[in-house]
PANU-95548 format. One record per residue (C-alpha): residue in one letter; x, y, z. Coordinates in steps of 0.1 Angstrom, whole numbers, plus 5000, padded with zeros to 4 digits. Layout:
<A; <X; Y; Z>>;
...
END
This chain:
<X; <9016; 0516; 7951>>;
<X; <9048; 0534; 7960>>;
<X; <9033; 0546; 7993>>;
<X; <9024; 0509; 8001>>;
<X; <9059; 0497; 7993>>;
<X; <9075; 0523; 8015>>;
<X; <9051; 0515; 8043>>;
<X; <9060; 0478; 8040>>;
<X; <9097; 0486; 8041>>;
<X; <9093; 0507; 8072>>;
<X; <9073; 0480; 8089>>;
<X; <9099; 0453; 8081>>;
<X; <9126; 0476; 8094>>;
<X; <9107; 0481; 8126>>;
<X; <9101; 0444; 8130>>;
<X; <9138; 0437; 8125>>;
<X; <9148; 0462; 8151>>;
<X; <9123; 0447; 8176>>;
<X; <9136; 0412; 8168>>;
<X; <9172; 0422; 8175>>;
<X; <9162; 0440; 8207>>;
<X; <9145; 0408; 8219>>;
<X; <9172; 0384; 8207>>;
<X; <9199; 0399; 8229>>;
<X; <9181; 0392; 8262>>;
<X; <9169; 0359; 8249>>;
<X; <9204; 0347; 8241>>;
<X; <9216; 0359; 8275>>;
<X; <9188; 0340; 8292>>;
<X; <9197; 0308; 8274>>;
<X; <9234; 0312; 8282>>;
<X; <9253; 0290; 8287>>;
<X; <9239; 0266; 8261>>;
<X; <9266; 0240; 8269>>;
<X; <9301; 0235; 8282>>;
<X; <9323; 0266; 8281>>;
<X; <9357; 0264; 8267>>;
<X; <9383; 0283; 8287>>;
<X; <9415; 0288; 8266>>;
<X; <9447; 0290; 8285>>;
<X; <9476; 0300; 8262>>;
<X; <9502; 0281; 8281>>;
<X; <9511; 0245; 8290>>;
<X; <9492; 0224; 8315>>;
<X; <9507; 0223; 8350>>;
<X; <9522; 0259; 8349>>;
<X; <9512; 0287; 8372>>;
<X; <9486; 0302; 8348>>;
<X; <9471; 0267; 8343>>;
<X; <9467; 0262; 8380>>;
<X; <9450; 0295; 8385>>;
<X; <9427; 0289; 8356>>;
<X; <9416; 0255; 8367>>;
<X; <9409; 0266; 8403>>;
<X; <9386; 0294; 8390>>;
<X; <9371; 0273; 8362>>;
<X; <9359; 0246; 8387>>;
<X; <9341; 0272; 8408>>;
<X; <9326; 0291; 8378>>;
<X; <9311; 0258; 8367>>;
<X; <9290; 0257; 8398>>;
<X; <9276; 0292; 8393>>;
<X; <9269; 0287; 8356>>;
<X; <9254; 0252; 8357>>;
<X; <9277; 0240; 8329>>;
<X; <9313; 0227; 8330>>;
<X; <9340; 0253; 8323>>;
<X; <9367; 0232; 8305>>;
<X; <9403; 0244; 8304>>;
<X; <9418; 0241; 8269>>;
<X; <9455; 0245; 8269>>;
<X; <9467; 0261; 8236>>;
<X; <9504; 0269; 8242>>;
<X; <9529; 0284; 8218>>;
<X; <9548; 0315; 8208>>;
<X; <9548; 0332; 8242>>;
<X; <9510; 0328; 8245>>;
<X; <9502; 0342; 8211>>;
<X; <9488; 0310; 8197>>;
<X; <9461; 0305; 8224>>;
<X; <9453; 0342; 8227>>;
<X; <9447; 0344; 8189>>;
<X; <9424; 0314; 8191>>;
<X; <9404; 0331; 8218>>;
<X; <9402; 0363; 8198>>;
<X; <9389; 0344; 8167>>;
<X; <9363; 0324; 8186>>;
<X; <9325; 0330; 8181>>;
<X; <9313; 0359; 8203>>;
<X; <9287; 0338; 8220>>;
<X; <9303; 0335; 8254>>;
<X; <9309; 0298; 8250>>;
<X; <9346; 0304; 8246>>;
<X; <9366; 0326; 8270>>;
<X; <9403; 0332; 8272>>;
<X; <9428; 0335; 8301>>;
<X; <9446; 0368; 8295>>;
<X; <9475; 0383; 8313>>;
<X; <9499; 0412; 8313>>;
<X; <9523; 0395; 8288>>;
<X; <9497; 0385; 8262>>;
<X; <9477; 0418; 8261>>;
<X; <9501; 0445; 8273>>;
<X; <9535; 0433; 8261>>;
<X; <9533; 0408; 8232>>;
<X; <9518; 0432; 8207>>;
<X; <9548; 0455; 8211>>;
<X; <9574; 0427; 8213>>;
<X; <9564; 0404; 8185>>;
<X; <9556; 0412; 8149>>;
<X; <9534; 0382; 8144>>;
<X; <9510; 0387; 8173>>;
<X; <9480; 0389; 8148>>;
<X; <9455; 0402; 8174>>;
<X; <9446; 0435; 8188>>;
<X; <9444; 0435; 8226>>;
<X; <9417; 0461; 8227>>;
<X; <9396; 0457; 8195>>;
<X; <9396; 0418; 8196>>;
<X; <9385; 0412; 8232>>;
<X; <9357; 0421; 8255>>;
<X; <9370; 0421; 8291>>;
<X; <9351; 0400; 8316>>;
<X; <9370; 0404; 8349>>;
<X; <9405; 0407; 8364>>;
<X; <9413; 0375; 8383>>;
<X; <9444; 0383; 8403>>;
<X; <9474; 0405; 8408>>;
<X; <9509; 0396; 8419>>;
<X; <9539; 0418; 8426>>;
<X; <9575; 0408; 8421>>;
<X; <9600; 0402; 8448>>;
<X; <9635; 0419; 8444>>;
<X; <9655; 0388; 8454>>;
<X; <9693; 0387; 8458>>;
<X; <9719; 0361; 8465>>;
<X; <9737; 0368; 8498>>;
<X; <9770; 0366; 8480>>;
<X; <9762; 0399; 8464>>;
<X; <9769; 0415; 8498>>;
<X; <9738; 0437; 8501>>;
<X; <9710; 0434; 8526>>;
<X; <9686; 0462; 8516>>;
<X; <9676; 0483; 8486>>;
<X; <9698; 0512; 8497>>;
<X; <9729; 0490; 8496>>;
<X; <9720; 0475; 8463>>;
<X; <9716; 0509; 8447>>;
<X; <9749; 0521; 8462>>;
<X; <9767; 0490; 8449>>;
<X; <9752; 0493; 8414>>;
<X; <9760; 0531; 8412>>;
<X; <9796; 0525; 8424>>;
<X; <9803; 0505; 8392>>;
<X; <9775; 0507; 8367>>;
<X; <9769; 0473; 8350>>;
<X; <9789; 0453; 8376>>;
<X; <9757; 0439; 8391>>;
<X; <9739; 0414; 8369>>;
<X; <9703; 0404; 8370>>;
<X; <9683; 0376; 8354>>;
<X; <9649; 0374; 8337>>;
<X; <9631; 0344; 8325>>;
<X; <9604; 0362; 8305>>;
<X; <9596; 0395; 8289>>;
<X; <9574; 0406; 8318>>;
<X; <9602; 0402; 8344>>;
<X; <9627; 0418; 8321>>;
<X; <9606; 0449; 8316>>;
<X; <9597; 0451; 8353>>;
<X; <9635; 0450; 8360>>;
<X; <9641; 0478; 8335>>;
<X; <9614; 0500; 8351>>;
<X; <9628; 0493; 8386>>;
<X; <9663; 0503; 8375>>;
<X; <9650; 0534; 8358>>;
<X; <9630; 0544; 8389>>;
<X; <9659; 0540; 8414>>;
<X; <9685; 0553; 8390>>;
<X; <9708; 0524; 8385>>;
<X; <9721; 0503; 8355>>;
<X; <9726; 0466; 8359>>;
<X; <9736; 0440; 8333>>;
<X; <9709; 0418; 8319>>;
<X; <9714; 0381; 8317>>;
<X; <9684; 0366; 8297>>;
<X; <9671; 0331; 8302>>;
<X; <9645; 0311; 8283>>;
<X; <9626; 0303; 8315>>;
<X; <9625; 0313; 8351>>;
<X; <9637; 0278; 8363>>;
<X; <9672; 0281; 8350>>;
<X; <9674; 0318; 8360>>;
<X; <9665; 0308; 8396>>;
<X; <9691; 0280; 8396>>;
<X; <9718; 0305; 8387>>;
<X; <9706; 0330; 8412>>;
<X; <9708; 0304; 8439>>;
<X; <9743; 0295; 8428>>;
<X; <9755; 0331; 8429>>;
<X; <9762; 0333; 8392>>;
<X; <9734; 0359; 8391>>;
<X; <9731; 0386; 8417>>;
<X; <9696; 0399; 8414>>;
<X; <9662; 0387; 8401>>;
<X; <9627; 0401; 8401>>;
<X; <9607; 0370; 8406>>;
<X; <9572; 0359; 8415>>;
<X; <9568; 0353; 8452>>;
<X; <9559; 0316; 8449>>;
<X; <9592; 0308; 8431>>;
<X; <9615; 0324; 8456>>;
<X; <9596; 0321; 8489>>;
<X; <9611; 0287; 8499>>;
<X; <9646; 0299; 8493>>;
<X; <9640; 0331; 8512>>;
<X; <9627; 0311; 8542>>;
<X; <9657; 0289; 8541>>;
<X; <9682; 0318; 8539>>;
<X; <9695; 0309; 8505>>;
<X; <9681; 0342; 8491>>;
<X; <9673; 0376; 8506>>;
<X; <9642; 0396; 8498>>;
<X; <9650; 0433; 8496>>;
<X; <9615; 0446; 8485>>;
<X; <9583; 0438; 8468>>;
<X; <9572; 0458; 8438>>;
<X; <9534; 0461; 8445>>;
<X; <9516; 0489; 8463>>;
<X; <9513; 0469; 8495>>;
<X; <9533; 0443; 8515>>;
<X; <9523; 0407; 8509>>;
<X; <9511; 0383; 8535>>;
<X; <9538; 0357; 8528>>;
<X; <9566; 0383; 8534>>;
<X; <9551; 0408; 8559>>;
<X; <9585; 0421; 8570>>;
<X; <9596; 0430; 8535>>;
<X; <9589; 0466; 8525>>;
<X; <9575; 0478; 8492>>;
<X; <9597; 0498; 8468>>;
<X; <9573; 0527; 8473>>;
<X; <9580; 0526; 8511>>;
<X; <9617; 0529; 8505>>;
<X; <9616; 0564; 8490>>;
<X; <9599; 0558; 8456>>;
<X; <9562; 0567; 8461>>;
<X; <9538; 0554; 8436>>;
<X; <9560; 0527; 8423>>;
<X; <9538; 0497; 8415>>;
<X; <9548; 0469; 8391>>;
<X; <9526; 0439; 8394>>;
<X; <9517; 0411; 8371>>;
<X; <9480; 0403; 8366>>;
<X; <9457; 0377; 8352>>;
<X; <9421; 0380; 8338>>;
<X; <9394; 0366; 8317>>;
<X; <9381; 0380; 8284>>;
<X; <9356; 0370; 8257>>;
<X; <9358; 0377; 8219>>;
<X; <9348; 0412; 8210>>;
<X; <9311; 0415; 8201>>;
<X; <9299; 0392; 8229>>;
<X; <9265; 0403; 8243>>;
<X; <9270; 0425; 8274>>;
<X; <9244; 0405; 8292>>;
<X; <9265; 0374; 8287>>;
<X; <9296; 0392; 8298>>;
<X; <9276; 0402; 8330>>;
<X; <9268; 0365; 8337>>;
<X; <9304; 0355; 8333>>;
<X; <9316; 0384; 8354>>;
<X; <9292; 0374; 8382>>;
<X; <9306; 0338; 8380>>;
<X; <9342; 0350; 8383>>;
<X; <9332; 0373; 8413>>;
<X; <9314; 0344; 8430>>;
<X; <9344; 0321; 8425>>;
<X; <9369; 0346; 8440>>;
<X; <9348; 0351; 8471>>;
<X; <9353; 0314; 8480>>;
<X; <9380; 0310; 8507>>;
<X; <9392; 0278; 8492>>;
<X; <9398; 0295; 8458>>;
<X; <9416; 0325; 8474>>;
<X; <9438; 0301; 8494>>;
<X; <9447; 0281; 8463>>;
<X; <9456; 0313; 8444>>;
<X; <9477; 0325; 8473>>;
<X; <9495; 0292; 8473>>;
<X; <9501; 0298; 8435>>;
<X; <9517; 0332; 8444>>;
<X; <9489; 0355; 8434>>;
<X; <9461; 0375; 8452>>;
<X; <9426; 0369; 8439>>;
<X; <9410; 0401; 8427>>;
<X; <9378; 0405; 8407>>;
<X; <9367; 0436; 8389>>;
<X; <9339; 0450; 8367>>;
<X; <9345; 0447; 8329>>;
<X; <9350; 0484; 8328>>;
<X; <9376; 0484; 8355>>;
<X; <9395; 0456; 8338>>;
<X; <9394; 0475; 8305>>;
<X; <9408; 0505; 8322>>;
<X; <9437; 0484; 8336>>;
<X; <9444; 0469; 8302>>;
<X; <9445; 0503; 8286>>;
<X; <9468; 0518; 8312>>;
<X; <9492; 0488; 8310>>;
<X; <9494; 0489; 8273>>;
<X; <9502; 0526; 8274>>;
<X; <9528; 0521; 8302>>;
<X; <9547; 0492; 8287>>;
<X; <9546; 0504; 8251>>;
<X; <9562; 0536; 8261>>;
<X; <9590; 0518; 8281>>;
<X; <9596; 0494; 8252>>;
<X; <9600; 0523; 8228>>;
<X; <9622; 0543; 8252>>;
<X; <9645; 0513; 8257>>;
<X; <9648; 0508; 8219>>;
<X; <9635; 0472; 8221>>;
<X; <9627; 0461; 8186>>;
<X; <9599; 0436; 8179>>;
<X; <9610; 0401; 8170>>;
END
């Protein structure tokens, strides 16, 4: 009798294992089972929303189901990102993630309430965008060398603006790299910061290309450098910081897509393929460039590697600068 019971238990265990092995591919084959919710943790109409909607529309064509943007703003992106982390891991909810929400917020805010690594399964990177080191002509500098000389002549005499934590930290890393100390003037948003840069109240700002490009073209601002590894098409005559004597310097913002942790790898693969197909479309790439970013897809593994490296990099800088979480 005992031998019979043990054999029955073993048989049940084997059947369970087989069922689970078959269930994964079956679920992936049926995916998507309906419309996909694409959480964007910021307001409609902003830069992140524009990028998400352009990509979502094209993903819908590949997946055969609508990919619907769901704006969930609040608390520097924490509200929407948390909602994405807590969603069912079935691929029917994906989240727009970025440098700020995954690599910065967990070190800057006590109430983040999500783990950027444990709570998400990366799908793909979407884009990358460097900053432009922009100055008001009234500052009296026309290149990086002159800016460095002016800042070193009287440390703290040159002020710079930031409208978000990402641009603030990028500015800190830039100063650390070139060996200068400027005075930080924080703003609650990039709009007012740019207004004061244009008026001359602020001397320097690391900004997204799309925000400052019209003013650079009009002569109201000067572009001294870009912070990415390569020059950008919209400012081909502006050198990178790396070109100017700081090899390896690369500070770029990035966007991506992630699913809740535990999502079937086969479902992740389907979503990754849809993102890659979207970013191959010339119309999508043109729309992203207009929004100030360069379309860039990746494998889930490559995106995870980027996230890990960014968390390590910015966590170290935040600690080094003595920035306490709010």
